[in-house]
C-alpha positions in Angstrom: -12.1 -16.8 -36.3 -15.5 -17.3 -34.4 -17.0 -18.3 -37.8 -14.1 -21.2 -37.8 -15.0 -22.5 -34.4 -18.6 -22.4 -35.0 -18.2 -24.4 -38.2 -15.7 -27.1 -36.6 -18.3 -27.6 -33.9 -21.3 -28.1 -36.5 -18.8 -30.5 -38.2 -18.6 -32.4 -35.0 -22.1 -32.5 -34.4 -22.9 -33.7 -37.7 -20.7 -36.3 -37.6 -21.9 -37.7 -34.0 -25.6 -37.2 -35.2 -24.6 -39.6 -38.1 -23.3 -41.8 -35.7 -26.2 -42.1 -33.8 -28.3 -42.4 -36.6 -26.2 -45.5 -38.0 -26.2 -46.7 -34.6 -29.9 -46.5 -34.0 -30.4 -48.5 -37.2 -28.8 -51.4 -35.5 -30.0 -50.8 -32.2 -33.0 -48.7 -30.9 -31.2 -47.6 -27.6 -29.1 -45.4 -29.7 -32.2 -43.4 -31.0 -32.3 -41.4 -27.5 -29.8 -38.9 -28.0 -31.9 -37.9 -31.3 -35.0 -38.0 -29.8 -33.3 -35.7 -27.1 -31.7 -33.4 -29.6 -34.9 -32.9 -31.7 -38.0 -33.6 -29.4 -38.7 -29.8 -28.6 -38.0 -28.7 -32.3 -40.4 -31.3 -33.4 -43.0 -30.4 -30.4 -42.7 -26.8 -31.0 -43.9 -27.1 -34.7 -46.6 -29.1 -33.7 -47.7 -27.1 -31.1 -48.0 -24.0 -33.6 -50.3 -26.1 -35.8 -52.4 -27.4 -33.0 -52.1 -25.2 -30.2 -53.5 -27.7 -27.9 -50.5 -29.7 -25.6 -52.5 -32.8 -25.2 -53.0 -33.4 -28.9 -49.8 -32.3 -29.4 -48.2 -34.5 -27.5 -49.8 -37.3 -28.8 -48.8 -36.7 -32.1 -45.4 -35.7 -31.5 -45.3 -39.4 -29.7 -46.5 -41.0 -33.0 -44.0 -38.9 -34.8 -40.9 -40.2 -32.9 -42.3 -43.8 -32.7 -42.6 -43.8 -36.6 -38.9 -42.3 -36.9 -37.9 -45.1 -34.7 -40.1 -47.8 -36.4 -38.1 -46.4 -39.8 -35.1 -45.3 -39.1 -33.8 -48.1 -41.0 -34.9 -46.7 -44.2 -33.7 -43.3 -43.5 -30.8 -42.3 -45.9 -28.8 -39.3 -45.7 -29.1 -37.1 -48.7 -27.8 -34.3 -48.1 -30.6 -32.8 -46.1 -30.4 -32.6 -42.0 -32.1 -35.4 -40.3 -34.6 -32.7 -38.8 -36.1 -32.3 -42.3 -36.7 -36.3 -42.1 -38.6 -35.9 -38.8 -40.1 -32.6 -40.0 -41.8 -34.3 -43.0 -42.9 -37.3 -40.5 -44.6 -34.7 -38.3 -45.9 -32.6 -41.3 -47.9 -36.0 -42.3 -49.0 -37.0 -38.9 -50.5 -33.6 -38.2 -52.1 -33.1 -41.6 -53.5 -37.1 -40.8 -55.0 -35.6 -37.5 -57.0 -32.7 -39.0 -58.0 -35.2 -42.0 -59.4 -37.6 -39.5 -60.8 -34.9 -37.4 -62.3 -33.5 -40.6 -61.0 -29.9 -39.4 -60.1 -27.0 -41.6 -56.9 -25.9 -39.7 -56.7 -22.0 -38.7 -53.2 -20.2 -38.0 -53.4 -18.5 -35.0 -50.9 -15.5 -35.8 -48.9 -13.4 -33.0 -46.1 -10.9 -33.3 -43.6 -13.7 -32.4 -44.9 -16.6 -34.8 -45.0 -14.2 -37.6 -41.9 -11.8 -37.1 -40.2 -13.4 -40.2 -43.0 -13.0 -42.3 -44.1 -9.3 -41.5 -40.7 -8.4 -42.6 -42.1 -9.1 -46.0 -44.7 -6.6 -45.8 -43.3 -3.3 -45.2 -46.4 -1.3 -43.7 -45.8 1.6 -41.3 -48.6 0.7 -39.1 -47.7 -3.0 -37.2 -51.1 -3.3 -35.9 -53.0 -3.0 -39.3 -50.2 -5.3 -40.8 -50.6 -7.9 -38.7 -54.6 -7.8 -39.0 -54.3 -7.5 -43.0 -51.5 -10.4 -42.2 -53.7 -12.3 -40.4 -57.0 -11.9 -42.8 -54.8 -12.9 -45.7 -53.0 -15.9 -44.2 -56.2 -17.5 -43.5 -57.2 -17.8 -47.2 -54.2 -19.9 -48.2 -54.5 -23.2 -49.5 -53.1 -26.2 -46.8 -50.4 -26.4 -49.2 -49.6 -22.7 -49.7 -49.8 -22.5 -45.8 -47.3 -25.3 -45.0 -44.9 -23.9 -47.1 -45.1 -20.4 -45.3 -45.0 -22.2 -41.8 -42.3 -24.1 -42.8 -40.2 -20.8 -44.3 -41.2 -18.2 -42.0 -42.4 -19.8 -38.8 -40.1 -22.8 -38.1 -36.8 -20.8 -40.3 -36.1 -23.7 -42.3 -34.1 -23.0 -45.6 -35.5 -23.7 -48.7 -33.4 -26.6 -49.2 -35.1 -28.2 -45.9 -38.5 -26.9 -47.1 -37.9 -28.9 -50.3 -36.7 -31.9 -48.7 -39.8 -32.0 -46.0 -42.1 -31.3 -48.9 -40.4 -33.6 -51.4 -39.6 -30.9 -54.1 -36.5 -29.3 -55.7 -35.0 -26.4 -53.8 -35.8 -24.2 -56.8 -39.3 -25.0 -56.5 -39.6 -24.2 -53.0 -38.2 -20.9 -53.9 -40.7 -20.5 -56.6 -43.8 -21.5 -54.6 -42.5 -19.6 -51.8 -42.4 -16.3 -53.8 -45.7 -16.9 -55.4 -47.5 -17.1 -52.4 -45.9 -13.9 -50.7 -46.9 -12.3 -54.0 -50.4 -13.6 -53.5 -50.5 -12.5 -49.6 -49.1 -9.0 -50.9 -52.0 -8.8 -53.2 -54.6 -9.8 -50.4 -53.1 -7.3 -48.4 -53.0 -4.8 -51.2 -49.3 -4.0 -50.4 -47.1 -3.1 -53.2 
């Protein structure tokens, strides 16, 4: 019964979100509920990538400004609206790194890496974390994006595919190949 109630609430939220999107296309004032709903989600995503509150705030501001300016071009393609925002955030974040000519490093801690660590069963969690940190640092930027979206932001493969403009099957294949690559680097079987 609880599942039915949650499903009904989700449908109602989706309906109102679709209404907000359509109204925001006509009048920018209706973008506010979307901003309120997704600001903290996008801010956290960007903060994990930049680890600097000022930089994160600037990039987040740019993300929502671009989303507001391009809301008329948004088309519901069966993916959550948040996927569209993640895509804009990822592009803005990558643009920042390119402008700064900065090679991004991932600061892993137990909270951020919890979902990823579960993929690598080792007895010693401290050793596991150190091996994982070393292995993740060797990933290419595109590989890192997939791992980050899937495990640090808990996006579904469908959402990862939407953000990266690839098929869901391709997102799965890439993710599992990267996990295999990490296992090899960690020497985990």
